[in-house]
N, C-alpha and C positions, 0 to 999 in steps of 0.2 A: 641381666639376670631376671627371671621371672618371679613375680611375687608368689608366695605359697598358695593364695587362693586361685592363681591362674593354673597351678599344676593339679587342682583338685579333680578327681574323677568319681562320679557317683559309685558307691559301693566298695571303693578301694579303702584298705585299712592297713595300718602298720602294726597294729596289736589286737589281740583277742581278749576282751574283758570277761573273765569268768562270771558265771551267774551267781548273784548275790544269795548268800544263805542266811541272811539277816531277816528276821520275821518282819512283815509288814504291819506290825501292830499299831504304829503310829504314823500313818500316811501324811505326806507333806500337804499342809493346807492348801486349798485351791488358790487362795489369794497370794501364795508365794511361788506358784508354778508359773512357768513361761507359757505365753500364749502359743508359741510355736517353737520347735527345736531351735537351738543355738545354730547359727550358720557358720559351722566349723569346717575348715578344708579336709577333704577326704583324700589322703595321701599315703604312700607306702612309707616305711621307716627311712628307706634310702632317700627318697625325696626330701623328707624332713632334715635328715642329716646334711644332705648337699646344701639345702636352703640356709641353715643356720651357719654352716662352715663358710658359705659364700658371704653372708653378712659379716662374719667375723673378720674376713679379709679386707673388708672396707673400713675397719676400725682403725684408728690412728692412736699410737700409743708410744711411750718412750722406749718400749722394747722393740719397736719397728722402725722408728725414724727420730730424727732430731726435733726437740720440742723446745724452741727458744722463747717461751712465754715469759716475759719480764714480770717480775714481783711474785712469780709463782714457784720458781726453783724446781723445775721439772727434772729432777736428776734420776739417773737409773737406779732401780731398786735390785740390789744383789740377790741373787737366788738363794745364797746360803741363809739370808734372814728369813726367807719364806719357809725354808726348813725349820728354822729356829721357832717360828711362830706355830708351826704344826705340832711341835714336841708337847704342847699343853692341850692338845685337843680333848683329852679325857680328864682334865683337871682345870677347874675354874674357881677364881677367887671368891665367887659369890657364895660358895659353901662356908666361907669363913663367918658369914652373918647368922649361920645356924647353930644350935647348940652343940658344942664339941667339934664345930666345923674347922676352926683354925688348925687343929692337929692334922687334919686330912689334907690340907692345902698349904703346907710349909713352903713348898717350892714356889707356887705362884706369889704367895706373899713376900718371900725373900726377893723374888725378881722385881716386884713393885717397889719394895723398900730400896732396892739397890739402884734402880733407875732413878727414883727420887734423889738419892745421894749423888749420882752422876750428873744429873741435871742441875743440882744445886752448886756442885762444884764448878761446872762448866759456865753457869750464868752468874756466879758470885752471890747466890741467894742463900738464905739460911735454912729454908724448908720449902718443899714442893708437894703439890697435890696432883695426882694424875686423873682426877675425876672428869675434868672437862673432855668433851668428845670431839672438839674441833677448835680451830684458832678463834673463831668468832665467839664460840662458847667459852673459850679461855678468857677472851676480853670481857665478857659479860661477867664472868666469875671474878676477875680481877677488880673490875669497877665496884661489884657488890661487896667485895672485901674492902675496898677503900671507903665505900659508903658506911659500912659497919664500924670501921675504925673511927670516922669522924663522929658518928652517932654516939659511940661509947664515950667520946670526950666531950659530949654535950653540944656539938657544933652542927649547924644546919647549912652547909655551904651550898651554893647554887650552880656553880659553873665548872666546866671542864674545858681546858685549852687544847686545841688541836692544830697543827700546821695545815695550809691549804693543800699540801701534797700527800696527806695521810690517806691510808686506806679507808674506803667508804664505811667499813665496819666500825672504825674508831668513834667517829661522831654518833653512829647508830646505836652502839653498845652504851655509851654514855647517856644518850637520850632515853634509851629504854630503862636505864637506872633512875631516871628523873631529873638528870641534869640538863641545863641550858648550855649550848656550845658556843665557845668563842673561838673563831678561826683566825689564825695569824698567817699573813701572806709570806711568800718566799721572797728573800732578798735576792739582789742581782748575783751574789756569789753562790746561790743555789741552796741555801739553808733557810730555816725559819728566821725571819727578821728579828734580830735580837732587841732593837729598840722598840718595835711594836710588842714584843713579848713583855718587855719590862712594863710598858705602859698598861698592858692588860692585867698584870698580876696584882692581885689584892687578896684581902682576907676572906673573900667569898669564894675563891677558886678551890675547889676539892682536889683537882688533879690536873696534870699535864701528860697528855698521851703523845708518845713520839716513837719513831722508828729510826734507828741509828745503826748503819747508814740508812738515809731516807730513801724515798721512792724514786728520787732521781739518781740513786747509786752513789750519793755523796756522804762522806762521813762528816758530822758536823764537829768542827774543832772547838766550839763553844759548848759542848755538851755538859761538861762538868759545871761550868758556870751557870747554864740554865737550871740544873738540878739544885745548885745552891740557892739561886734566886727563888725558886719554887718553895724550898725548905724554909727559907726565912719568913715566907708568908704562911707557913703552916700547911702548904699544899704537899701532895705526894706526887711522885713522878712514876708514870706507866711506861714500860718498854714493850712495844709491839714487836714480838720475836720473829716477825715474817722475814726479816734480812739477817738473821743471826748467822746463817751459812757464811756470811762474809767475814766474820770476825771470830771464828772459833779458835780458841787458844791464844788469841791476840789481845782481845778486850773482854773483860767480863762487866756486863751492865751494872751489876751490883757494886763494882768497885769505883764506878764513876758517879754514883749517886741515885741510881734508879732504886725504886722501892718494891715494885711489882714487875713481873714479866710473865708473858705467855710464851710458850714454845710451840711451834708448828712441827711435830714430829716427821711429817711428810715432806716438809720443805727442807729440814736441816739434817735429819737422821735416817734419810732414805726408806722411809715407809711408804706404802701405796698412797697415790694421789689422784683425786678426781673421781668422777662417777657419782658423787653425793656422798662418799664414804668408802670404807670406814676411815674415821678420823681420830685424832688425838691432840688436845692442846693444853698440856700440863701448865700449871701456874706456880711460879716461884715468888716468894716474898722474903723480905728482911724480917728480922726477929721481932719488931714491934707489931707486925701483922699476923704472925703466926696464930694467935688466939682465934682469928676470924676466918681461918681457912675452912673449907667444906669438911663436914664430918660424915661418916666415921673415917678414921685414918688408920694406916697400918703402922704399927709401932713395934720396936725390937725390945724384948724383955731382957732383964738382967742375966738370964740363963741362955741368951742367944736365940731363943725361939721368938716366933712372930705371932702378933695378935691383932685385935681390932679395938679401936678406942675412940669414943665419942668426946665431944667437947662442948660444953654449955654455951659458949660465946661464938661458936662457928656459925657460918651462914647456912648451915644445913646441907643436905644432900643436893648435888646438882646433876648427878647421874647415878645409875645403878653400877654395881660390880667394881667400884674403884676406877672407872673408865673403860676404855676399849682395850682389853687385856691382850688380845692377839697383836695388835699394833704396838703395844709397849714391849712385848717380847722381841719383835723385830727390832725396835729402836735400841733396846738393851744389848742385842746382838751386835748391831752396828757399832755402837759406841765401844763395847768390849773388844771388838775384832780390830778396830782402828787404834785405839789407845790415844794418848795425848799427843803423840808426834804425828799420828795419822790424821787426827782432827785438824791440826795446824796445817798439814799439807793439803787438806780439803779447802781450807779458806784461801791459802796462797794460790792454789791452782785456779780456784773460782775467780778470784781478783785478776789473775794474770790473763785468763781466758776473756774476760769481759773487756780489759783494756786493749787486748789484741783486736778483738772485734771492733772496738771503738776507733782505733788507730786506722784499720783498713778501710772503714766506711765513712769516715768524717769529711773526705774530700767530695763525696757525692751527696751525702745528706746532711742537713743542717744539724750542728750540735749546740744546743741552747747554753749549755755549760761546759765549755772546753777545758776541763780539768781532769786530773787522774780520778777515775771512777773506782768503785768498789766491785761488787758482784754483778752489776748490770749497768748498762748505758742507755740513755734516752736520746733519740734522735727526733728530728722533726722533718716531715715531708713538705715544708713550706717552699723549698726549692721547686719540687715537682708540682706544686700547686699552681704555679705560674703557667704551667702547660695543661692545667685542667685535670691534673692527676692527684688523688687524695690518698691519705694513708691506707684507707680501706681497699683502693685498687691495687696497691702494692701487695697487701696482705692476700688478696684474692689471687693474684698472679703467682705468689709463692706456692699456693696450693697446686696449681697446674705444674709447677716444677718439682713437686714431690716433697715440699717442705710444710710443716705447720707454720702458720704465721706468727710472729711475736705479738706481744700485746700492743693493741693500737688505741689511741685516744685516751691514754692514761699514762702518767697523771694528768689531771684535768688542767693544770696550769701551764702545759706545753701544748702549743697549737699543732694539731696534726701529729701527735706523738706516736713514736714507734719505739717501744721498749723491749731491749733484748737482753736475755740473760742465758749465757751459754752453759752455766754450771761447770763444776770441776770435772764432770764424767765424760765430757766430749773431747775428741781427739783433734789435733790441729787439722787433719785431713777433712774431718767432717765440718769444722768451722769454715775452712777454705772453700768447700763445696757450696755452703750457705752464703758465704760472702760473694762468691762469684755470681750467684743468682740475684742477690741484692744489687749488685753492681749492673748486671744485665737489665734488672727492672728500671734502674735509673736511666739507662740508655734508651730502653723502650719508651720510657715516659717522655725523653726529649724528641725522639724521632717517630714514634707510632703510638700516641697516647691512647688512641681508640682500642688498641689491643688490650690495654689494662682495664678499660671500662667494661669489656665483655667477659673477663676472668671471673670465675674459673670456667673452662670449657671442656675439661677432661673428666669431670666428676659426674655421678649419677644425677645430681641436682645442681643446677647452674646457679647464677647470680640471683639472689632473693631480694625482694623488697623488704629490707630489714626493718624499716620503720612501720611498714604495714603488718609484718609478722609479729611485732611487738604490740601493736595496738588492736589487732584482730587475730589473736592466738586461737589456733584450732589444735586441740590435743587428741582429736579422734577423727575418724571419717566414716562415712557410710560404706557398707560393704556391698 
């Protein structure tokens, strides 16, 4: 496909711009003018449409192909939810902040309040804020709530405990809030080492941040005990909701001892994912933390109408508009459409799919923790490494065969990690096709490893020097 600049023909245009009728009373200062005209392509409208349509066909999305990114939960976004999000195009909750505004946006305020109640029920929390605009933003909000809680009690705690398999945003969020990080290693059974955790716990620990099931796809059988140990030391326990999709309707984090949770609406409730947004990471808390939630909040009056209320102890506003409202509308539609039984089916099917994938592939790929997994399974390419093939080589080969690669080299505590999450929305036929290519890659690694080193060879751009790309990043080029 030719680049748009290669199609340029001098004098060709796809639009005729009318002569401006604005008086030139205030000419642009010479210092702000270009030294020469912008080097824009001169093309017809048809050239332009074909160019961008061609580019769109190169995009990879969950609407076009299987997207097995472990830890990311790249599930299908039902189109009925897109329709639900568009229903509020002319009504935005920001109007509630204006004088007399709440009366004009009762529908949006009702939806926000309803979603907060749904999420509180699903997670076992007492109240939820929808303000955070992403999962990591939710983490930061949750840690700020925890810090405000300890400050109100006259405590200046220094540490936050995280497992070594945690998402990188966990220690990052805690560090940004001013805490020092204590990392606990993973035990041979695949969970945070309980003895090391007990040894690290003291009255200077502000919080424990955990994902359950964890990044290895394993549900920690000691989770209630871990929460109890933390509470005895006066610490709070934070639930990273990245893997909530695995336990919907089965376990509520608030019931086993977690005090705070953030929920990734894009991972669990089918809203759009990727591209830098839009996002939403609501935060739920138990009753003792409600006063410290972000303000203002949507409240329901005794007469059944909805309004906005501030709270003096809250950590303040963390975003505008009570969060990303269009995403909330999609999530509300998803939860309402599926209901309790539907959400349970989501988690059951997600776990079944992951275990099917694990059972089919473990004969060819090393399985560091050979036990029943939850929503995702983590393999290692250590067997293939003996033939000079790395996890990245297998990932690139999958691209040539029409599949997006799974997550590789994460979690960090698994050498040559390959993390696969099929989600509940993929059929057995799709998974079988992916499994066949993974088995094919293992065979090629044994017999013709050099082929994997060259992959991908069918894409517009071949194998990149990723180290150089990271160290010598170029975000523009000369025309």
